[in-house]
C-alpha positions, 0 to 999 in steps of 0.5 A: 698557856694552854695545856693539853693532857697526853690523850689528845692528838695535838699533844703527841704532835707538840712532844714530836716537834720538841722532840725534833727541835732539840735533835736540830740543837743537838745536831748544830753543836754536836751535842748530846740530847738527853730528857731533862732530870734533876741534874741539869737543874740542881747540880750537885744537890740533885740527890735532895729533890730528885723529881721534885722541884724547890720551893723559891727560886731555883738557878739553873746555870746551864753550860755554855752552848747547852740548851733546855727544851721544855714541852710540858709538865707533870704536876702531881701536887694539888697545892702548885699554885704555878711554876715561872720560867724567866730568862733575860728578865723575860717570864714565861709563866705555867699556870699547872694546878689543873694538871694535876686532875688530868688522868695521867697528870702531864699537861702538854704546852699546846704552843711553841715549846720554851727554849733556854740557854745560859741562865735560867731561873725557876721560880715556885709557888704553893698554896699549901698551909703546910711548912713544905720545901717542895712542890710534886711537879717537874717540867718536861723537856729535854737537855741538849749539851755539847759533847766537847766544850766549845773553844775560847775566843780570844779577841784578834792581836792587833797588829804591829805598826810598820817602820818601828823597830821592836820595842820601841814605842 
């Protein structure tokens, strides 16, 4: 994967493209679009980590019909080795170490933004020899969620057989 610093024109175009994709998803589901925040990733444990990533595997259970559109990464941790996004046994691996050397510490993925639904796993790895529980980096993107929960779809009822009175087998 190739990252660009924010100062490049292609980076601005990639962010606009991701925003338009997120807006389209919001329009389709009658939802709301927000910047990706700790509450979307950690749920009730958001205050513990804030805008940092817990080392190891993070499980993100997205609400029904919710969508995450990722367009870049912020990295202020020189020991952050990689972040791997996993969904449906498909791995999207972002090597983020060089981003720490950009003046703004933000890298924009030059290709299509990543779009996730349902359950998302985030693997975070560091090369630090210190005993730390987090990396000072954060995925940049949009969180789209429905304003109303989707209605439960019930299977259709089987029609009664003609010619038999009720109660008989």
